[in-house]
Backbone as CSV, one residue per row, in Angstrom:
resi,resn,N_x,N_y,N_z,CA_x,CA_y,CA_z,C_x,C_y,C_z
1,UNK,-0.168,-11.492,51.045,-0.899,-11.758,52.763,-1.901,-12.828,51.699
2,UNK,-2.264,-13.369,52.632,-3.086,-14.900,52.910,-4.145,-14.499,52.333
3,UNK,-5.178,-15.125,51.408,-6.264,-14.986,51.091,-7.283,-15.602,51.599
4,UNK,-8.049,-14.283,51.959,-9.596,-15.011,53.321,-10.924,-15.091,52.386
5,UNK,-11.610,-16.072,52.257,-12.564,-16.418,51.616,-14.187,-16.923,52.592
6,UNK,-14.792,-16.458,52.470,-15.822,-16.405,53.435,-17.228,-17.632,52.473
7,UNK,-17.225,-18.875,52.875,-17.610,-19.768,52.340,-19.297,-19.312,53.018
8,UNK,-19.737,-18.572,52.052,-22.181,-18.391,52.248,-21.743,-17.254,51.460
9,UNK,-23.018,-18.111,51.255,-24.154,-16.021,50.183,-24.494,-15.648,50.903
10,UNK,-24.372,-15.583,52.183,-26.024,-15.146,53.347,-25.141,-13.486,53.601
11,UNK,-25.829,-12.070,52.996,-25.336,-10.681,52.968,-25.167,-10.255,54.578
12,UNK,-25.642,-11.173,55.378,-26.074,-10.994,56.836,-24.158,-11.040,57.133
13,UNK,-23.736,-12.542,57.143,-22.613,-13.120,56.999,-21.661,-11.946,56.528
14,UNK,-21.416,-11.520,55.411,-21.141,-10.596,54.571,-21.139,-9.193,55.220
15,UNK,-21.633,-9.399,55.856,-21.818,-7.498,56.568,-21.614,-7.269,57.780
16,UNK,-21.373,-8.581,58.316,-20.421,-8.827,60.031,-18.909,-9.428,59.392
17,UNK,-18.767,-9.707,58.525,-16.936,-9.881,58.140,-16.540,-8.483,57.191
18,UNK,-17.300,-7.672,57.060,-16.483,-6.782,56.582,-16.459,-5.870,57.917
19,UNK,-16.703,-5.863,58.863,-16.486,-5.022,60.474,-15.135,-5.560,60.721
20,UNK,-14.892,-6.061,59.945,-13.107,-6.901,60.582,-12.155,-5.678,59.864
21,UNK,-12.445,-5.412,58.711,-12.036,-4.791,57.715,-10.896,-5.711,57.437
22,UNK,-10.496,-7.248,57.026,-10.149,-7.807,56.310,-10.701,-8.363,54.632
23,UNK,-9.867,-7.349,53.304,-10.137,-8.118,52.221,-10.578,-9.337,52.292
24,UNK,-11.404,-9.977,51.500,-12.029,-11.237,51.475,-12.793,-11.807,50.109
25,UNK,-13.264,-12.535,50.014,-13.324,-12.905,48.662,-14.843,-14.098,49.694
26,UNK,-16.171,-14.024,48.637,-17.623,-14.528,48.784,-17.386,-15.748,48.111
27,UNK,-17.711,-17.211,47.671,-17.444,-17.987,46.970,-19.336,-19.291,47.756
28,UNK,-19.546,-19.427,46.764,-21.195,-20.226,47.709,-20.155,-21.484,47.311
29,UNK,-20.561,-22.197,49.320,-20.245,-23.347,49.276,-20.609,-24.242,48.735
30,UNK,-20.204,-25.464,48.520,-21.038,-26.585,47.320,-20.870,-27.431,48.384
31,UNK,-21.804,-28.108,49.266,-21.589,-28.864,50.804,-23.678,-28.794,50.576
32,UNK,-23.873,-30.178,50.671,-25.593,-30.564,51.544,-25.572,-30.287,52.888
33,UNK,-26.365,-29.179,53.380,-26.388,-29.250,54.528,-27.695,-30.241,54.747
34,UNK,-27.360,-31.095,55.641,-28.575,-32.055,56.331,-28.323,-32.151,57.939
35,UNK,-29.686,-32.112,58.591,-29.604,-31.229,59.666,-29.886,-33.183,60.491
36,UNK,-29.351,-33.434,61.176,-29.803,-35.110,61.851,-30.033,-34.642,62.646
37,UNK,-31.368,-34.632,63.627,-31.451,-34.578,64.766,-31.511,-34.937,66.050
38,UNK,-29.943,-36.532,65.816,-30.017,-37.071,66.911,-28.341,-36.542,66.948
39,UNK,-27.773,-35.750,66.184,-26.565,-35.140,66.457,-27.293,-33.759,67.313
40,UNK,-25.842,-33.674,68.502,-25.987,-33.019,69.226,-25.503,-31.612,68.785
41,UNK,-26.560,-30.723,68.955,-26.404,-28.985,68.228,-25.178,-28.489,67.717
42,UNK,-24.652,-29.054,69.165,-23.303,-28.349,69.020,-22.125,-28.723,68.032
43,UNK,-22.458,-30.064,67.822,-21.046,-31.178,67.023,-21.828,-30.933,65.534
44,UNK,-23.689,-31.000,65.671,-23.995,-30.535,64.623,-23.429,-29.339,63.420
45,UNK,-23.660,-27.894,63.910,-22.963,-26.864,63.755,-22.187,-26.786,63.394
46,UNK,-20.867,-27.244,63.912,-19.420,-27.672,63.997,-18.899,-28.267,63.094
47,UNK,-19.768,-29.499,62.409,-19.245,-30.154,61.284,-19.927,-29.701,59.838
48,UNK,-21.475,-28.642,60.372,-21.701,-28.358,59.126,-20.655,-26.727,58.299
49,UNK,-20.363,-25.987,59.494,-19.764,-25.453,59.442,-17.652,-26.058,58.434
50,UNK,-17.739,-26.821,59.442,-16.428,-27.529,58.721,-16.337,-28.029,56.924
51,UNK,-18.055,-28.516,57.370,-18.265,-28.621,55.404,-17.858,-27.690,54.622
52,UNK,-19.008,-26.444,54.722,-19.256,-25.582,54.187,-17.177,-25.076,53.467
53,UNK,-16.082,-24.903,54.530,-15.419,-24.655,54.417,-14.839,-25.453,53.402
54,UNK,-15.147,-26.630,54.004,-13.809,-27.379,52.959,-14.597,-27.796,51.543
55,UNK,-15.465,-27.369,51.420,-15.892,-27.817,50.334,-16.134,-27.051,49.522
56,UNK,-14.376,-25.742,49.802,-13.859,-25.076,48.617,-12.514,-24.800,48.598
57,UNK,-12.109,-25.939,49.518,-10.666,-25.778,49.487,-9.844,-26.239,48.433
58,UNK,-10.544,-27.389,47.550,-9.566,-27.161,46.142,-9.648,-25.619,45.253
59,UNK,-10.104,-25.379,45.543,-10.785,-23.931,44.443,-9.736,-22.403,45.196
60,UNK,-9.589,-22.305,46.436,-8.646,-22.063,47.529,-7.491,-22.642,47.727
61,UNK,-6.220,-22.545,47.310,-5.135,-23.083,47.539,-4.685,-22.175,48.423
62,UNK,-3.622,-22.354,48.915,-3.558,-21.388,50.073,-4.258,-19.959,50.317
63,UNK,-5.061,-19.866,51.313,-6.140,-19.214,51.478,-6.608,-19.474,52.910
64,UNK,-7.460,-19.201,53.785,-8.213,-19.142,54.885,-9.934,-18.893,54.347
65,UNK,-10.170,-19.780,54.389,-11.577,-20.407,54.190,-12.896,-20.044,55.642
66,UNK,-13.442,-19.625,55.320,-14.725,-19.720,57.038,-15.571,-19.916,56.950
67,UNK,-16.539,-20.899,57.462,-17.548,-21.494,57.684,-17.990,-21.503,58.207
68,UNK,-19.452,-20.760,58.340,-20.220,-20.754,59.237,-21.727,-21.595,59.203
69,UNK,-22.401,-22.008,60.263,-23.901,-22.369,60.131,-24.254,-22.553,61.359
70,UNK,-25.615,-22.412,61.327,-26.476,-22.539,62.698,-27.705,-23.258,62.792
71,UNK,-27.861,-23.503,64.091,-29.068,-24.303,63.757,-30.162,-23.459,65.421
72,UNK,-31.327,-23.621,65.594,-32.176,-22.777,66.165,-32.678,-24.082,67.366
73,UNK,-32.607,-24.036,68.390,-33.231,-25.380,69.184,-34.224,-24.602,70.386
74,UNK,-35.865,-25.234,69.361,-36.886,-25.003,70.708,-37.845,-26.007,71.547
75,UNK,-37.394,-25.949,72.471,-38.895,-26.639,73.201,-37.525,-28.667,73.028
76,UNK,-36.412,-28.006,72.737,-35.871,-29.604,72.956,-35.859,-30.103,71.265
77,UNK,-35.914,-29.607,70.711,-35.483,-29.824,69.082,-35.048,-29.332,68.167
78,UNK,-34.713,-29.030,67.212,-33.746,-28.277,65.876,-35.033,-27.611,65.501
79,UNK,-34.772,-25.778,65.342,-36.318,-25.621,64.602,-35.660,-25.682,62.947
80,UNK,-36.605,-25.566,62.010,-35.743,-24.804,60.992,-36.965,-23.312,60.249
81,UNK,-36.566,-23.138,59.487,-37.666,-22.304,58.552,-38.263,-22.471,58.441
82,UNK,-39.902,-21.053,58.960,-40.826,-21.673,58.390,-40.697,-22.219,57.070
83,UNK,-40.692,-20.894,56.551,-41.237,-21.430,54.561,-42.372,-20.805,54.823
84,UNK,-43.892,-20.293,55.978,-44.922,-20.097,55.343,-45.296,-19.067,56.274
85,UNK,-46.626,-18.043,56.684,-46.709,-17.580,57.382,-47.161,-18.194,59.141
86,UNK,-48.188,-19.089,58.091,-48.961,-20.671,59.198,-47.715,-20.503,59.872
87,UNK,-46.259,-21.271,58.721,-45.153,-21.292,59.720,-44.793,-21.192,61.089
88,UNK,-44.657,-19.840,60.554,-44.420,-18.992,61.436,-45.241,-18.703,62.651
89,UNK,-46.221,-18.598,62.525,-47.120,-18.090,63.653,-47.268,-19.018,64.090
90,UNK,-46.836,-20.371,63.728,-46.968,-21.754,65.074,-45.559,-21.861,65.661
91,UNK,-44.401,-21.917,65.327,-43.325,-21.172,65.715,-43.587,-20.053,66.750
92,UNK,-43.616,-19.238,66.760,-43.719,-17.918,67.443,-44.619,-18.195,68.754
93,UNK,-45.771,-18.717,68.268,-46.449,-18.467,69.471,-45.990,-20.101,70.333
94,UNK,-45.546,-21.212,70.111,-45.520,-22.298,70.941,-43.989,-21.625,71.288
95,UNK,-43.150,-20.723,71.029,-41.812,-20.429,71.840,-42.128,-18.964,72.543
96,UNK,-43.483,-18.811,72.449,-44.040,-17.311,73.579,-44.110,-17.896,75.286
97,UNK,-43.024,-16.896,75.421,-42.632,-16.653,76.960,-41.558,-17.746,77.157
98,UNK,-40.789,-18.014,76.539,-40.068,-19.328,77.279,-38.604,-19.319,75.910
99,UNK,-37.374,-19.542,76.670,-35.810,-19.176,76.548,-35.542,-20.391,75.770
100,UNK,-34.900,-20.121,74.771,-34.423,-21.103,73.275,-33.054,-20.506,73.342
101,UNK,-32.171,-21.794,72.326,-30.945,-21.401,72.175,-30.309,-21.678,70.871
102,UNK,-29.916,-20.478,70.152,-29.111,-20.870,68.899,-27.822,-20.908,69.226
103,UNK,-27.000,-21.683,68.266,-26.325,-22.823,68.117,-24.856,-22.442,66.623
104,UNK,-24.338,-21.342,66.837,-23.378,-20.946,65.897,-22.265,-21.670,65.430
105,UNK,-22.301,-22.625,64.368,-20.793,-23.529,63.759,-20.136,-22.508,63.614
106,UNK,-18.570,-22.651,63.821,-17.546,-21.973,63.025,-16.390,-22.808,62.226
107,UNK,-15.779,-22.471,61.758,-14.853,-23.332,61.297,-13.819,-22.562,60.142
108,UNK,-12.264,-22.167,60.382,-12.111,-21.435,59.697,-10.900,-22.864,58.993
109,UNK,-10.313,-22.667,58.191,-9.564,-23.812,57.255,-8.931,-22.659,56.878
110,UNK,-7.618,-23.429,57.064,-5.941,-23.078,56.378,-6.035,-24.259,55.230
111,UNK,-6.179,-23.693,54.004,-5.507,-24.631,52.791,-4.233,-25.117,52.546
112,UNK,-3.329,-24.839,53.217,-2.046,-24.433,52.654,-1.596,-25.325,54.107
113,UNK,-1.333,-25.271,55.084,-1.455,-26.262,56.265,-2.331,-27.430,56.035
114,UNK,-3.629,-27.064,55.840,-4.330,-28.349,56.019,-5.037,-28.772,57.577
115,UNK,-5.138,-27.798,57.956,-5.677,-27.273,59.523,-6.798,-26.730,59.253
116,UNK,-8.076,-26.891,59.769,-9.063,-26.600,60.311,-9.801,-26.568,61.595
117,UNK,-9.640,-25.117,62.674,-10.069,-25.062,63.216,-11.412,-25.010,63.587
118,UNK,-12.282,-25.574,64.829,-13.526,-25.431,64.408,-14.637,-24.929,66.325
119,UNK,-15.215,-24.379,66.250,-15.755,-23.729,67.290,-17.183,-23.829,67.507
120,UNK,-18.074,-23.837,68.547,-19.334,-23.729,68.485,-19.708,-22.176,69.618
121,UNK,-20.929,-21.113,68.876,-21.042,-20.127,70.548,-22.439,-20.148,70.324
122,UNK,-23.148,-20.822,71.797,-24.118,-20.799,72.028,-25.077,-19.208,72.450
123,UNK,-26.094,-18.982,71.829,-26.887,-17.797,72.725,-28.413,-17.980,72.746
124,UNK,-28.262,-17.568,74.154,-30.043,-17.706,74.023,-30.308,-16.532,74.167
125,UNK,-32.105,-16.735,73.651,-33.207,-15.714,73.568,-34.183,-16.880,74.676
126,UNK,-35.057,-15.363,75.617,-36.113,-15.361,75.891,-37.311,-14.857,75.293
127,UNK,-38.235,-15.571,75.158,-39.235,-13.972,73.882,-40.663,-14.058,75.320
128,UNK,-40.855,-12.903,75.040,-41.601,-12.620,75.587,-43.142,-12.826,75.693
129,UNK,-43.969,-13.122,76.611,-45.408,-13.722,76.073,-46.143,-12.799,74.972
130,UNK,-45.818,-13.616,74.311,-47.136,-12.959,73.006,-48.227,-12.682,72.647
131,UNK,-49.088,-12.128,72.211,-50.300,-12.437,72.260,-50.547,-12.762,71.147
132,UNK,-51.674,-13.361,70.254,-51.747,-13.431,68.810,-51.656,-12.610,67.737
133,UNK,-52.325,-11.151,67.700,-51.908,-10.126,67.736,-50.576,-9.893,67.143
134,UNK,-49.951,-9.915,68.338,-48.368,-9.408,68.205,-48.225,-9.850,66.888
135,UNK,-48.042,-11.585,67.267,-47.207,-12.092,66.032,-47.354,-12.212,65.218
136,UNK,-48.751,-12.162,64.800,-49.568,-11.455,63.045,-48.434,-10.529,62.816
137,UNK,-49.144,-9.438,63.250,-48.447,-8.240,62.880,-46.723,-8.827,63.047
138,UNK,-46.169,-9.010,63.715,-44.486,-9.101,63.314,-44.287,-9.934,62.272
139,UNK,-45.174,-10.703,62.340,-44.827,-11.701,61.018,-45.592,-10.935,59.611
140,UNK,-46.526,-10.251,59.681,-46.621,-9.207,57.972,-46.202,-8.101,57.977
141,UNK,-45.490,-7.347,59.140,-44.236,-6.099,59.226,-42.777,-6.907,58.508
142,UNK,-42.310,-7.951,59.165,-40.725,-8.019,58.756,-41.207,-9.190,57.803
143,UNK,-41.868,-10.622,57.742,-42.024,-11.378,57.225,-40.814,-12.376,56.896
144,UNK,-40.605,-12.941,58.534,-39.332,-13.920,58.379,-39.143,-15.338,58.187
145,UNK,-40.238,-15.773,56.802,-40.292,-16.643,56.714,-38.571,-17.062,56.454
146,UNK,-37.488,-17.227,56.051,-36.527,-17.612,55.556,-35.341,-17.953,57.308
147,UNK,-36.175,-17.219,57.681,-35.076,-17.536,59.742,-35.897,-18.537,60.273
148,UNK,-34.994,-19.083,60.874,-34.938,-20.180,61.791,-35.529,-19.662,62.922
149,UNK,-36.341,-20.115,63.414,-37.265,-19.517,64.809,-38.292,-18.835,64.357
150,UNK,-38.172,-18.277,62.785,-39.580,-17.168,62.379,-39.244,-15.498,63.341
151,UNK,-37.930,-15.600,63.731,-37.545,-13.826,63.448,-36.382,-13.312,62.886
152,UNK,-36.081,-12.131,62.807,-35.069,-11.531,62.563,-34.171,-10.964,63.676
153,UNK,-33.237,-10.775,64.396,-33.296,-10.244,65.585,-32.670,-8.991,65.418
154,UNK,-31.779,-8.843,63.975,-31.258,-7.094,63.413,-32.312,-6.848,63.029
155,UNK,-34.233,-6.865,63.353,-35.047,-5.889,63.088,-36.123,-5.866,63.899
156,UNK,-37.192,-5.995,63.055,-38.310,-6.152,64.256,-38.634,-6.956,65.533
157,UNK,-37.777,-7.614,65.013,-37.968,-9.342,66.384,-36.764,-9.189,67.469
158,UNK,-36.610,-7.748,67.854,-35.475,-7.203,68.885,-37.011,-7.341,69.809
159,UNK,-38.124,-6.970,69.107,-39.548,-6.391,70.151,-40.432,-7.726,70.164
160,UNK,-39.973,-8.858,70.266,-40.329,-10.293,70.546,-40.163,-10.505,71.741
161,UNK,-38.274,-9.600,72.241,-37.768,-10.071,73.691,-37.694,-10.030,74.593
162,UNK,-37.834,-10.777,75.523,-37.311,-10.389,77.143,-36.050,-10.174,77.398
163,UNK,-35.180,-11.093,77.030,-33.572,-11.351,77.649,-33.013,-12.281,76.410
164,UNK,-31.469,-11.470,75.986,-31.145,-12.041,75.215,-29.290,-12.433,76.209
165,UNK,-29.278,-13.552,76.211,-27.940,-14.009,76.905,-26.286,-14.701,75.997
166,UNK,-25.612,-14.350,76.024,-24.553,-15.159,75.438,-23.532,-14.294,75.910
167,UNK,-22.480,-14.352,75.072,-21.480,-13.899,74.933,-20.508,-12.775,73.707
168,UNK,-21.784,-12.977,72.511,-21.666,-12.473,71.175,-22.366,-12.485,70.201
169,UNK,-22.824,-11.013,70.587,-24.285,-11.020,69.967,-24.259,-11.249,68.798
170,UNK,-23.140,-10.546,67.588,-23.250,-11.719,66.396,-23.408,-12.730,66.063
171,UNK,-23.231,-13.984,67.033,-23.567,-15.234,66.300,-25.149,-15.435,66.427
172,UNK,-25.808,-14.378,67.112,-27.276,-14.694,66.302,-27.243,-14.464,64.880
173,UNK,-26.807,-13.422,64.763,-26.620,-13.045,63.151,-26.436,-13.855,62.294
174,UNK,-25.261,-15.151,63.107,-24.525,-16.324,62.260,-23.506,-16.494,62.159
175,UNK,-22.417,-14.839,62.425,-21.268,-15.307,62.257,-20.577,-14.691,63.464
176,UNK,-20.439,-15.696,64.569,-19.735,-15.204,65.741,-18.366,-14.360,65.472
177,UNK,-18.136,-12.847,65.627,-16.503,-12.298,65.689,-15.498,-12.662,66.371
178,UNK,-16.022,-12.454,67.911,-15.337,-12.365,68.393,-14.509,-14.034,68.484
179,UNK,-14.804,-15.225,68.956,-14.862,-16.371,68.475,-14.074,-16.133,67.310
180,UNK,-14.792,-15.869,65.869,-13.817,-15.979,64.505,-11.996,-14.766,65.091
181,UNK,-12.170,-13.903,65.761,-11.125,-13.313,65.479,-9.721,-14.205,65.934
182,UNK,-10.604,-14.710,67.469,-9.599,-15.924,67.730,-8.996,-16.879,67.299
183,UNK,-10.121,-17.422,66.306,-9.337,-18.643,64.897,-8.506,-18.229,64.291
184,UNK,-8.545,-16.485,63.681,-8.118,-16.174,62.363,-6.590,-15.976,62.857
185,UNK,-7.006,-15.256,64.526,-5.324,-14.887,65.105,-4.346,-16.640,64.678
186,UNK,-5.164,-18.003,65.522,-4.576,-18.871,65.254,-3.734,-18.846,64.244
187,UNK,-4.337,-19.011,63.118,-3.837,-19.310,62.233,-3.062,-17.854,61.118
188,UNK,-3.130,-16.693,61.548,-1.820,-15.753,61.663,-2.414,-14.576,61.210
189,UNK,-4.142,-14.324,60.835,-4.131,-13.160,60.980,-5.198,-12.777,61.569
190,UNK,-4.488,-11.291,61.670,-5.097,-10.421,62.650,-5.685,-9.738,62.594
191,UNK,-7.145,-8.923,62.902,-7.787,-8.026,62.411,-6.729,-6.528,62.963
192,UNK,-6.338,-6.905,63.756,-5.640,-5.219,64.253,-4.287,-5.568,63.787
193,UNK,-3.547,-6.280,63.168,-2.584,-6.284,62.882,-2.129,-5.494,61.383
194,UNK,-0.717,-5.283,61.033,-0.643,-4.771,59.960,-2.022,-5.058,58.468
């Protein structure tokens, strides 16, 4: 059986991939993630995901390596991780009452064949109109300082939302499983097979 490798140290991506019930190895990609605001988000995340996957190709011959990356676009620009409570407050205040899109890039690199498949899965979130005290309480309770957009949808961040729109909610968490299964099947790995 082909070895499956997740090129990520994210515990969220690891937990998502475990849902498919396929044995896999986790490895830290050796890739410099540079965000270029001049590149369209869809293209950017696919390039970053591919870079992560291929950065491990020499270490895992005859394997299938999964790379994933995500950017959050709010008010027309890519928004990063806030880093501070003040930064998180500013991001959430600016996004209150409006819609914004996550773009999650996915790459599946088959190191035996040299083939790499990529895809992008968008997902739109609409935040409720939030009072300043709600934003402060959320930040204090969840501490989303390492999350693009300053919220964790898999936790209390759901209380900030008015609406979620997309084809695969797992894309919000960083690994779109529906599209991943499609790409894995194309390289001969079927989670529903033997």
